[in-house]
MIMARPA-531551 format. One record per residue: chain; x, y, z of N, C-alpha, C in turn; residue in one letter. Coordinates in Angstrom, 2 decimals, decimal comma. Example, Ala and Ser with C-alpha at 12.3 -4.5 7.8 and 13.67 -1.06 7.14 Angstrom:
BEGIN
(atom "A" (13,19 -5,69 7,80) (12,30 -4,50 7,80) (13,20 -3,30 7,80) "a");
(atom "A" (12,85 -2,25 7,08) (13,67 -1,06 7,14) (12,90 0,03 7,87) "s");
//
This chain:
BEGIN
(atom "A" (-11,06 4,32 -13,46) (-10,69 2,95 -13,13) (-10,71 2,75 -11,63) "m");
(atom "A" (-11,32 1,69 -11,16) (-11,37 1,40 -9,75) (-10,03 0,88 -9,27) "t");
(atom "A" (-9,50 1,47 -8,21) (-8,23 1,05 -7,64) (-8,50 0,07 -6,53) "i");
(atom "A" (-8,00 -1,14 -6,61) (-8,22 -2,14 -5,58) (-6,95 -2,31 -4,74) "k");
(atom "A" (-7,17 -2,62 -3,47) (-6,06 -2,86 -2,57) (-5,57 -4,27 -2,82) "l");
(atom "A" (-4,61 -4,46 -3,70) (-4,23 -5,79 -4,16) (-2,76 -6,04 -3,96) "s");
(atom "A" (-2,37 -7,29 -4,20) (-0,99 -7,70 -4,07) (-0,09 -6,94 -5,02) "v");
(atom "A" (-0,61 -6,46 -6,12) (0,20 -5,75 -7,11) (0,61 -4,37 -6,65) "n");
(atom "A" (0,05 -3,91 -5,53) (0,35 -2,57 -5,07) (1,61 -2,51 -4,21) "m");
(atom "A" (2,27 -3,65 -3,95) (3,43 -3,67 -3,08) (4,69 -3,51 -3,92) "i");
(atom "A" (5,53 -2,51 -3,53) (6,80 -2,31 -4,21) (7,90 -2,44 -3,17) "q");
(atom "A" (9,13 -2,02 -3,49) (10,24 -2,17 -2,56) (10,59 -0,84 -1,92) "t");
(atom "A" (10,98 -0,91 -0,62) (11,44 0,26 0,12) (11,75 -0,18 1,53) "a");
(atom "A" (12,23 0,76 2,36) (12,46 0,47 3,76) (11,30 1,01 4,57) "s");
(atom "A" (11,08 0,47 5,78) (9,93 0,86 6,60) (10,41 1,39 7,94) "s");
(atom "A" (10,46 2,72 8,10) (10,92 3,27 9,37) (9,89 3,05 10,46) "p");
(atom "A" (10,40 2,83 11,67) (9,53 2,69 12,82) (9,34 4,05 13,46) "r");
(atom "A" (8,17 4,33 14,00) (7,90 5,60 14,64) (7,87 5,38 16,15) "v");
(atom "A" (8,98 5,62 16,87) (8,99 5,42 18,31) (8,28 6,55 19,02) "p");
(atom "A" (7,91 6,35 20,27) (7,26 7,38 21,05) (8,28 8,34 21,67) "f");
(atom "A" (9,43 7,81 22,11) (10,40 8,65 22,78) (11,04 9,65 21,83) "r");
(atom "A" (11,29 10,86 22,35) (11,99 11,87 21,57) (11,07 12,73 20,72) "g");
(atom "A" (9,77 12,44 20,74) (8,83 13,25 19,96) (8,30 14,39 20,82) "l");
(atom "A" (7,97 15,53 20,17) (7,32 16,58 20,92) (5,91 16,11 21,29) "n");
(atom "A" (5,24 16,76 22,25) (3,94 16,27 22,73) (2,90 16,07 21,64) "p");
(atom "A" (2,84 17,00 20,66) (1,86 16,85 19,59) (2,16 15,64 18,74) "a");
(atom "A" (3,45 15,44 18,38) (3,83 14,29 17,57) (3,63 12,99 18,33) "m");
(atom "A" (3,96 12,99 19,64) (3,80 11,78 20,43) (2,33 11,38 20,49) "e");
(atom "A" (1,45 12,39 20,65) (0,03 12,09 20,69) (-0,47 11,48 19,41) "g");
(atom "A" (-0,01 12,00 18,27) (-0,45 11,45 16,99) (0,14 10,07 16,76) "l");
(atom "A" (1,39 9,84 17,17) (2,00 8,52 17,02) (1,25 7,49 17,84) "a");
(atom "A" (0,88 7,85 19,06) (0,10 6,94 19,89) (-1,28 6,71 19,29) "r");
(atom "A" (-1,87 7,75 18,73) (-3,18 7,61 18,11) (-3,11 6,65 16,93) "m");
(atom "A" (-2,01 6,69 16,16) (-1,88 5,79 15,03) (-1,86 4,34 15,49) "r");
(atom "A" (-1,16 4,08 16,60) (-1,15 2,72 17,14) (-2,54 2,32 17,59) "v");
(atom "A" (-3,24 3,23 18,26) (-4,58 2,91 18,74) (-5,56 2,68 17,60) "l");
(atom "A" (-5,38 3,39 16,49) (-6,25 3,19 15,34) (-6,10 1,78 14,78) "l");
(atom "A" (-4,90 1,20 14,96) (-4,63 -0,10 14,36) (-4,90 -1,26 15,28) "f");
(atom "A" (-4,55 -1,14 16,57) (-4,67 -2,27 17,48) (-6,13 -2,52 17,79) "v");
(atom "A" (-6,61 -3,68 17,39) (-8,00 -4,05 17,58) (-8,07 -5,26 18,49) "l");
(atom "A" (-8,96 -5,23 19,47) (-9,13 -6,36 20,36) (-10,02 -7,38 19,67) "v");
(atom "A" (-9,49 -8,57 19,45) (-10,22 -9,61 18,73) (-10,63 -10,69 19,70) "v");
(atom "A" (-11,94 -10,91 19,87) (-12,45 -11,94 20,76) (-12,99 -13,09 19,93) "a");
(atom "A" (-12,45 -14,29 20,15) (-12,88 -15,50 19,43) (-12,96 -15,26 17,93) "a");
(atom "A" (-11,84 -14,87 17,28) (-11,88 -14,60 15,85) (-12,09 -15,86 15,03) "p");
(atom "A" (-12,62 -15,68 13,84) (-12,83 -16,79 12,92) (-11,67 -16,78 11,93) "c");
(atom "A" (-10,71 -17,71 12,11) (-9,53 -17,74 11,27) (-9,80 -18,45 9,95) "f");
(atom "A" (-8,76 -18,49 9,11) (-8,75 -19,13 7,79) (-9,47 -18,30 6,73) "s");
(atom "A" (-9,92 -17,11 7,08) (-10,57 -16,23 6,12) (-9,51 -15,50 5,30) "q");
(atom "A" (-9,72 -15,44 3,99) (-8,81 -14,69 3,13) (-8,93 -13,20 3,44) "s");
(atom "A" (-7,82 -12,50 3,31) (-7,83 -11,07 3,57) (-6,93 -10,37 2,55) "t");
(atom "A" (-6,40 -9,23 2,92) (-5,61 -8,39 2,03) (-4,44 -9,16 1,41) "w");
(atom "A" (-4,24 -8,93 0,13) (-3,08 -9,43 -0,62) (-2,98 -10,95 -0,65) "s");
(atom "A" (-4,11 -11,62 -0,52) (-4,12 -13,07 -0,61) (-3,69 -13,79 0,65) "g");
(atom "A" (-3,42 -13,05 1,72) (-3,07 -13,68 2,99) (-4,33 -14,25 3,64) "l");
(atom "A" (-4,14 -15,11 4,64) (-5,25 -15,70 5,37) (-5,03 -15,50 6,86) "r");
(atom "A" (-6,08 -15,11 7,55) (-5,99 -15,00 9,00) (-5,66 -16,38 9,58) "f");
(atom "A" (-4,80 -16,40 10,57) (-4,39 -17,66 11,17) (-3,05 -18,15 10,67) "g");
(atom "A" (-2,50 -17,50 9,63) (-1,18 -17,89 9,13) (-0,11 -17,61 10,18) "m");
(atom "A" (0,94 -18,44 10,20) (2,10 -18,18 11,03) (3,01 -17,17 10,33) "t");
(atom "A" (3,97 -16,56 11,05) (4,91 -15,67 10,38) (5,64 -16,32 9,21) "p");
(atom "A" (6,01 -17,60 9,36) (6,70 -18,29 8,26) (5,79 -18,43 7,05) "a");
(atom "A" (4,52 -18,73 7,27) (3,57 -18,87 6,16) (3,33 -17,53 5,49) "e");
(atom "A" (3,29 -16,46 6,28) (3,11 -15,12 5,71) (4,29 -14,75 4,84) "v");
(atom "A" (5,51 -14,99 5,33) (6,70 -14,66 4,54) (6,74 -15,47 3,24) "r");
(atom "A" (6,30 -16,71 3,31) (6,26 -17,54 2,11) (5,27 -16,97 1,11) "l");
(atom "A" (4,12 -16,51 1,60) (3,10 -15,93 0,72) (3,57 -14,61 0,12) "a");
(atom "A" (4,38 -13,86 0,87) (4,90 -12,59 0,37) (5,99 -12,79 -0,68) "l");
(atom "A" (6,55 -14,01 -0,73) (7,59 -14,36 -1,69) (8,79 -13,43 -1,56) "k");
(atom "A" (9,18 -12,76 -2,64) (10,39 -11,94 -2,59) (10,11 -10,49 -2,23) "d");
(atom "A" (8,91 -10,20 -1,76) (8,59 -8,82 -1,40) (9,33 -8,44 -0,10) "r");
(atom "A" (9,95 -7,29 -0,06) (10,67 -6,89 1,15) (9,74 -6,84 2,35) "p");
(atom "A" (10,21 -7,34 3,48) (9,43 -7,28 4,72) (10,39 -7,31 5,89) "n");
(atom "A" (9,94 -6,84 7,02) (10,80 -6,74 8,20) (9,99 -7,07 9,44) "k");
(atom "A" (10,55 -7,93 10,29) (9,90 -8,29 11,55) (10,11 -7,16 12,56) "s");
(atom "A" (9,12 -6,98 13,44) (9,20 -5,92 14,44) (8,39 -6,33 15,67) "r");
(atom "A" (8,95 -6,10 16,84) (8,23 -6,33 18,08) (7,96 -4,98 18,74) "t");
(atom "A" (6,71 -4,69 18,97) (6,31 -3,45 19,63) (6,18 -3,73 21,12) "e");
(atom "A" (6,96 -3,05 21,97) (6,91 -3,34 23,40) (5,54 -3,01 23,99) "p");
(atom "A" (5,26 -3,63 25,12) (4,00 -3,38 25,81) (3,95 -1,92 26,28) "a");
(atom "A" (2,74 -1,35 26,26) (2,51 0,01 26,77) (1,40 -0,06 27,80) "h");
(atom "A" (1,76 -0,28 29,07) (0,73 -0,43 30,11) (-0,23 0,75 30,20) "p");
(atom "A" (0,28 1,96 29,93) (-0,60 3,14 30,02) (-1,70 3,11 28,97) "d");
(atom "A" (-1,46 2,39 27,85) (-2,47 2,24 26,81) (-3,16 0,88 26,87) "l");
(atom "A" (-2,82 0,10 27,89) (-3,37 -1,25 28,06) (-3,10 -2,11 26,82) "q");
(atom "A" (-1,87 -1,98 26,31) (-1,46 -2,72 25,13) (-0,38 -3,72 25,49) "m");
(atom "A" (-0,56 -5,01 25,15) (0,48 -6,01 25,39) (1,59 -5,89 24,35) "p");
(atom "A" (2,65 -6,65 24,52) (3,69 -6,73 23,50) (3,11 -7,31 22,23) "e");
(atom "A" (3,46 -6,73 21,08) (2,87 -7,13 19,81) (3,97 -7,44 18,79) "l");
(atom "A" (3,74 -8,47 17,98) (4,69 -8,83 16,93) (4,08 -8,50 15,57) "f");
(atom "A" (4,88 -7,89 14,69) (4,44 -7,48 13,36) (5,43 -7,92 12,30) "f");
(atom "A" (4,92 -8,07 11,09) (5,74 -8,08 9,89) (5,32 -6,87 9,08) "i");
(atom "A" (6,26 -5,97 8,80) (5,97 -4,75 8,06) (6,34 -4,92 6,59) "d");
(atom "A" (5,44 -4,53 5,71) (5,67 -4,58 4,27) (5,61 -3,15 3,74) "v");
(atom "A" (6,72 -2,60 3,30) (6,76 -1,18 2,90) (6,20 -0,92 1,51) "p");
(atom "A" (5,94 0,36 1,29) (5,55 0,87 -0,02) (4,33 0,20 -0,63) "n");
(atom "A" (3,32 -0,01 0,18) (2,00 -0,36 -0,34) (1,41 0,91 -0,94) "v");
(atom "A" (0,86 0,84 -2,12) (0,33 2,05 -2,76) (-1,13 1,89 -3,14) "t");
(atom "A" (-1,85 2,98 -2,97) (-3,21 3,10 -3,50) (-3,20 4,35 -4,37) "v");
(atom "A" (-3,26 4,15 -5,66) (-3,09 5,28 -6,57) (-1,69 5,85 -6,39) "g");
(atom "A" (-1,61 7,14 -6,14) (-0,31 7,80 -5,95) (0,13 7,82 -4,49) "e");
(atom "A" (-0,68 7,26 -3,60) (-0,42 7,38 -2,17) (0,26 6,13 -1,62) "h");
(atom "A" (1,42 6,34 -0,99) (2,21 5,24 -0,47) (2,02 5,09 1,04) "k");
(atom "A" (2,04 3,84 1,49) (1,93 3,55 2,90) (2,70 2,28 3,23) "g");
(atom "A" (2,49 1,77 4,42) (3,14 0,55 4,88) (2,09 -0,40 5,43) "t");
(atom "A" (2,19 -1,68 5,08) (1,30 -2,70 5,63) (1,92 -3,25 6,90) "a");
(atom "A" (1,15 -3,27 7,98) (1,58 -3,86 9,25) (0,76 -5,12 9,47) "h");
(atom "A" (1,42 -6,27 9,44) (0,75 -7,55 9,61) (0,92 -7,97 11,06) "l");
(atom "A" (-0,17 -7,98 11,81) (-0,10 -8,22 13,25) (-0,47 -9,64 13,63) "g");
(atom "A" (0,22 -10,15 14,67) (0,02 -11,53 15,11) (-0,40 -11,56 16,58) "f");
(atom "A" (-1,20 -12,57 16,93) (-1,66 -12,70 18,31) (-0,60 -13,41 19,15) "d");
(atom "A" (-0,93 -13,72 20,37) (0,03 -14,34 21,28) (0,44 -15,74 20,84) "r");
(atom "A" (-0,38 -16,36 20,02) (-0,07 -17,69 19,49) (0,67 -17,61 18,16) "d");
(atom "A" (1,11 -16,39 17,78) (1,83 -16,17 16,53) (0,98 -16,55 15,31) "q");
(atom "A" (-0,29 -16,15 15,36) (-1,21 -16,34 14,24) (-1,63 -14,96 13,73) "k");
(atom "A" (-1,63 -14,81 12,41) (-2,04 -13,54 11,81) (-3,49 -13,24 12,18) "l");
(atom "A" (-3,72 -12,11 12,86) (-5,09 -11,79 13,26) (-5,53 -10,38 12,89) "d");
(atom "A" (-4,66 -9,61 12,20) (-5,05 -8,28 11,76) (-4,05 -7,77 10,73) "r");
(atom "A" (-4,53 -6,94 9,85) (-3,70 -6,31 8,82) (-4,02 -4,82 8,84) "v");
(atom "A" (-3,01 -4,01 8,88) (-3,22 -2,56 8,86) (-2,44 -1,92 7,74) "g");
(atom "A" (-3,09 -1,05 6,98) (-2,42 -0,26 5,95) (-2,31 1,16 6,47) "l");
(atom "A" (-1,09 1,61 6,67) (-0,82 2,88 7,34) (-0,42 3,94 6,32) "d");
(atom "A" (-1,25 4,99 6,20) (-0,98 6,08 5,27) (-0,77 7,40 6,01) "f");
(atom "A" (-0,29 7,33 7,23) (-0,13 8,52 8,06) (0,98 9,43 7,54) "s");
(atom "A" (0,81 10,72 7,78) (1,81 11,73 7,41) (1,92 12,69 8,58) "r");
(atom "A" (3,12 12,78 9,17) (3,31 13,57 10,38) (4,07 14,86 10,11) "f");
(atom "A" (3,83 15,84 10,97) (4,51 17,13 10,88) (5,31 17,36 12,15) "s");
(atom "A" (6,56 17,77 12,00) (7,40 18,05 13,16) (7,00 19,34 13,84) "e");
(atom "A" (6,70 20,37 13,06) (6,45 21,68 13,63) (5,01 22,11 13,56) "g");
(atom "A" (4,10 21,18 13,73) (2,67 21,49 13,65) (2,39 22,11 12,27) "c");
(atom "A" (1,72 23,25 12,23) (1,43 23,89 10,94) (2,55 24,82 10,48) "f");
(atom "A" (3,53 25,06 11,36) (4,54 26,08 11,11) (5,28 25,88 9,80) "k");
(atom "A" (5,75 24,66 9,55) (6,57 24,39 8,36) (5,82 23,60 7,29) "d");
(atom "A" (4,50 23,57 7,38) (3,69 22,80 6,44) (3,37 23,64 5,21) "l");
(atom "A" (3,84 23,20 4,04) (3,59 23,95 2,82) (2,15 23,76 2,36) "s");
(atom "A" (1,69 24,67 1,53) (0,34 24,56 0,98) (0,20 23,28 0,16) "e");
(atom "A" (1,25 22,93 -0,59) (1,21 21,71 -1,41) (1,06 20,46 -0,54) "m");
(atom "A" (1,81 20,41 0,57) (1,73 19,25 1,46) (0,37 19,19 2,15) "e");
(atom "A" (-0,19 20,35 2,51) (-1,52 20,37 3,12) (-2,56 19,79 2,15) "a");
(atom "A" (-2,49 20,20 0,90) (-3,40 19,68 -0,12) (-3,21 18,19 -0,30) "v");
(atom "A" (-1,95 17,72 -0,28) (-1,67 16,30 -0,45) (-2,28 15,48 0,69) "m");
(atom "A" (-2,25 15,99 1,90) (-2,81 15,25 3,03) (-4,33 15,13 2,93) "r");
(atom "A" (-4,97 16,18 2,42) (-6,40 16,09 2,17) (-6,69 15,06 1,09) "i");
(atom "A" (-5,86 15,05 0,03) (-6,04 14,09 -1,06) (-5,85 12,65 -0,58) "k");
(atom "A" (-4,85 12,44 0,29) (-4,62 11,09 0,81) (-5,89 10,56 1,44) "v");
(atom "A" (-6,51 11,35 2,31) (-7,71 10,90 3,01) (-8,90 10,75 2,07) "l");
(atom "A" (-9,20 11,77 1,27) (-10,40 11,72 0,45) (-10,31 10,66 -0,65) "t");
(atom "A" (-9,15 10,53 -1,29) (-9,03 9,58 -2,39) (-9,00 8,13 -1,90) "e");
(atom "A" (-8,34 7,88 -0,79) (-8,36 6,52 -0,24) (-9,76 6,18 0,24) "i");
(atom "A" (-10,45 7,14 0,85) (-11,82 6,90 1,31) (-12,76 6,60 0,15) "s");
(atom "A" (-12,60 7,33 -0,95) (-13,41 7,06 -2,13) (-13,13 5,66 -2,67) "e");
(atom "A" (-11,86 5,26 -2,68) (-11,49 3,93 -3,14) (-12,12 2,85 -2,27) "t");
(atom "A" (-12,15 3,07 -0,97) (-12,75 2,10 -0,06) (-14,23 1,89 -0,36) "m");
(atom "A" (-14,95 2,98 -0,62) (-16,38 2,86 -0,95) (-16,56 2,14 -2,28) "v");
(atom "A" (-15,73 2,47 -3,27) (-15,81 1,79 -4,56) (-15,54 0,29 -4,41) "e");
(atom "A" (-14,59 -0,04 -3,55) (-14,17 -1,44 -3,39) (-15,15 -2,25 -2,55) "r");
(atom "A" (-15,64 -1,67 -1,44) (-16,41 -2,45 -0,48) (-17,88 -2,06 -0,36) "f");
(atom "A" (-18,29 -0,99 -1,02) (-19,72 -0,67 -1,09) (-20,29 -0,05 0,18) "g");
(atom "A" (-21,51 -0,46 0,52) (-22,28 0,15 1,60) (-21,58 -0,01 2,94) "k");
(atom "A" (-21,57 1,09 3,71) (-20,98 1,08 5,03) (-21,86 0,34 6,03) "l");
(atom "A" (-21,21 -0,30 7,01) (-21,94 -0,88 8,14) (-22,20 0,19 9,19) "f");
(atom "A" (-21,20 1,07 9,42) (-21,38 2,17 10,37) (-20,37 3,27 10,09) "s");
(atom "A" (-20,69 4,47 10,56) (-19,80 5,62 10,42) (-19,97 6,51 11,63) "e");
(atom "A" (-18,85 6,93 12,24) (-18,90 7,83 13,39) (-17,87 8,94 13,20) "t");
(atom "A" (-18,08 10,04 13,90) (-17,14 11,16 13,82) (-17,31 11,96 12,54) "g");
(atom "A" (-16,24 12,60 12,13) (-16,23 13,45 10,94) (-16,14 12,61 9,69) "t");
(atom "A" (-16,96 12,92 8,70) (-16,89 12,21 7,42) (-15,66 12,66 6,65) "s");
(atom "A" (-14,97 11,73 5,96) (-13,81 12,12 5,15) (-14,16 13,12 4,05) "p");
(atom "A" (-15,41 13,20 3,69) (-15,83 14,12 2,63) (-16,44 15,41 3,20) "m");
(atom "A" (-16,37 15,59 4,51) (-16,95 16,76 5,15) (-16,20 18,03 4,78) "s");
(atom "A" (-16,93 19,15 4,76) (-16,29 20,43 4,48) (-15,28 20,79 5,56) "s");
(atom "A" (-15,45 20,21 6,77) (-14,49 20,48 7,85) (-13,08 20,04 7,45) "e");
(atom "A" (-12,99 18,96 6,69) (-11,68 18,48 6,27) (-10,97 19,51 5,40) "i");
(atom "A" (-11,72 20,11 4,51) (-11,13 21,04 3,54) (-10,74 22,38 4,17) "f");
(atom "A" (-11,36 22,73 5,30) (-11,01 23,99 5,97) (-10,01 23,79 7,10) "t");
(atom "A" (-9,77 22,55 7,47) (-8,90 22,26 8,62) (-7,51 22,84 8,43) "h");
(atom "A" (-6,87 22,54 7,32) (-5,51 23,01 7,10) (-5,46 24,51 6,81) "y");
(atom "A" (-6,47 25,01 6,12) (-6,49 26,44 5,83) (-6,53 27,24 7,12) "g");
(atom "A" (-7,42 26,86 8,04) (-7,52 27,56 9,32) (-6,24 27,38 10,14) "n");
(atom "A" (-5,69 26,16 10,08) (-4,50 25,87 10,86) (-3,30 26,66 10,40) "g");
(atom "A" (-3,15 26,82 9,09) (-2,00 27,54 8,56) (-2,10 29,04 8,85) "r");
(atom "A" (-3,34 29,53 9,04) (-3,52 30,95 9,37) (-3,32 31,21 10,85) "i");
(atom "A" (-3,94 30,36 11,68) (-3,92 30,58 13,13) (-2,78 29,84 13,83) "t");
(atom "A" (-2,21 28,82 13,18) (-1,15 28,05 13,80) (-1,63 26,89 14,64) "g");
(atom "A" (-2,93 26,75 14,77) (-3,49 25,64 15,53) (-4,88 25,33 15,01) "s");
(atom "A" (-5,37 24,17 15,32) (-6,71 23,77 14,88) (-7,20 22,64 15,77) "a");
(atom "A" (-8,51 22,51 15,88) (-9,06 21,42 16,67) (-8,77 20,09 15,97) "k");
(atom "A" (-8,76 19,04 16,75) (-8,53 17,71 16,20) (-9,82 17,18 15,57) "s");
(atom "A" (-9,68 16,57 14,40) (-10,82 15,94 13,72) (-10,55 14,45 13,62) "l");
(atom "A" (-11,56 13,63 13,81) (-11,39 12,19 13,68) (-12,66 11,56 13,14) "s");
(atom "A" (-12,51 10,43 12,50) (-13,64 9,71 11,95) (-13,34 8,23 11,83) "g");
(atom "A" (-14,38 7,44 11,76) (-14,23 5,99 11,68) (-15,36 5,43 10,83) "k");
(atom "A" (-14,99 4,56 9,88) (-15,99 3,90 9,03) (-15,71 2,40 9,03) "r");
(atom "A" (-16,77 1,61 9,07) (-16,61 0,15 9,16) (-17,44 -0,53 8,09) "i");
(atom "A" (-16,84 -1,54 7,46) (-17,53 -2,43 6,53) (-17,50 -3,84 7,09) "w");
(atom "A" (-18,59 -4,56 6,98) (-18,63 -6,00 7,26) (-18,89 -6,67 5,93) "l");
(atom "A" (-17,83 -7,16 5,29) (-17,97 -7,69 3,94) (-16,84 -8,67 3,66) "t");
(atom "A" (-17,07 -9,57 2,74) (-16,08 -10,54 2,30) (-15,52 -11,35 3,47) "e");
(atom "A" (-16,36 -11,58 4,49) (-15,96 -12,40 5,62) (-14,98 -11,75 6,57) "g");
(atom "A" (-14,89 -10,43 6,57) (-13,98 -9,74 7,48) (-14,53 -8,37 7,88) "q");
(atom "A" (-13,96 -7,82 8,92) (-14,31 -6,47 9,37) (-13,24 -5,53 8,86) "v");
(atom "A" (-13,64 -4,51 8,12) (-12,70 -3,56 7,52) (-12,97 -2,19 8,14) "i");
(atom "A" (-11,94 -1,60 8,68) (-12,06 -0,37 9,45) (-11,17 0,71 8,86) "d");
(atom "A" (-11,75 1,85 8,56) (-10,97 3,01 8,11) (-11,08 4,08 9,20) "e");
(atom "A" (-9,95 4,41 9,82) (-9,95 5,38 10,92) (-8,92 6,47 10,65) "s");
(atom "A" (-9,27 7,70 10,97) (-8,33 8,79 10,75) (-8,44 9,82 11,86) "f");
(atom "A" (-7,34 10,53 12,09) (-7,31 11,69 12,98) (-6,45 12,76 12,35) "t");
(atom "A" (-7,01 13,96 12,22) (-6,24 15,13 11,82) (-5,85 15,87 13,09) "f");
(atom "A" (-4,56 15,94 13,38) (-4,10 16,66 14,55) (-3,52 17,99 14,16) "g");
(atom "A" (-2,47 18,39 14,83) (-1,84 19,69 14,58) (-0,96 19,60 13,33) "c");
(atom "A" (-1,60 19,61 12,17) (-0,88 19,52 10,91) (-0,63 18,11 10,44) "g");
(atom "A" (-0,84 17,12 11,31) (-0,54 15,73 10,98) (-1,80 14,95 10,64) "s");
(atom "A" (-1,61 13,88 9,89) (-2,71 12,98 9,53) (-2,33 11,57 9,96) "l");
(atom "A" (-3,15 10,97 10,82) (-3,02 9,55 11,15) (-4,16 8,83 10,43) "a");
(atom "A" (-3,82 7,97 9,48) (-4,82 7,28 8,67) (-4,46 5,80 8,58) "l");
(atom "A" (-5,37 4,96 9,01) (-5,14 3,52 9,01) (-6,36 2,79 8,47) "m");
(atom "A" (-6,13 1,87 7,54) (-7,16 0,95 7,06) (-6,81 -0,42 7,63) "v");
(atom "A" (-7,71 -1,00 8,43) (-7,43 -2,25 9,12) (-8,40 -3,34 8,70) "s");
(atom "A" (-7,89 -4,55 8,65) (-8,68 -5,73 8,35) (-8,54 -6,71 9,52) "y");
(atom "A" (-9,62 -7,32 9,95) (-9,55 -8,33 10,99) (-10,65 -9,36 10,76) "k");
(atom "A" (-10,45 -10,56 11,28) (-11,53 -11,55 11,14) (-12,68 -11,16 12,06) "p");
(atom "A" (-13,91 -11,47 11,68) (-15,05 -11,13 12,54) (-15,11 -12,02 13,77) "p");
(atom "A" (-15,63 -11,49 14,84) (-15,94 -12,33 15,99) (-17,25 -13,05 15,70) "t");
(atom "A" (-17,59 -14,00 16,55) (-18,84 -14,75 16,34) (-20,05 -13,83 16,40) "k");
(atom "A" (-19,96 -12,78 17,20) (-21,09 -11,85 17,31) (-21,24 -10,97 16,07) "n");
(atom "A" (-20,19 -10,89 15,26) (-20,24 -10,04 14,06) (-20,62 -10,80 12,82) "e");
(atom "A" (-20,71 -12,13 12,89) (-21,07 -12,92 11,71) (-22,55 -12,80 11,40) "l");
//
């Protein structure tokens, strides 16, 4: 059965924020990478396009909350990070979005005019102690998160527009955790796949760091050059 990223996949839960302060260097790097995977610079976007879960780009926060109805959600302001050239950002977070058995959080991002201009589904899984305390079962689960969500994306959206970096189905993915658990360290792997379909740009980006997985599926309206 094909699993679609639909409104029916949202359940109830709380959505913890991942701050940068207080993390060890490896964790801080992956947390920053997760933000970078999601924040997309949108130039002259084409609003009013339908996107994930029946939302429409250009909606105000009030309109988004109305569309979400009784689904739990929480407002969040992400402070500016000059070192990453990131302005202050406003989000509405919707917890416990699921694709199959894999749970994540939807981050609904708004531009400076408080208009919905991007949607991110975050399926990241972080490790405090790199590979040190990572069980074999959890390592396998992180591989499954990436490969199964990637397969679902292809089933849902079809032919890729572009692909860079490591493929989610590459043999490197399957040996990454095995080598890491033996040696205690491993090189970073990352990949990016893009679809231009259904009037939007859909981006799947991932980074495997020191035992951690940063995985984000993002939706944004196309710019005029992408139409």
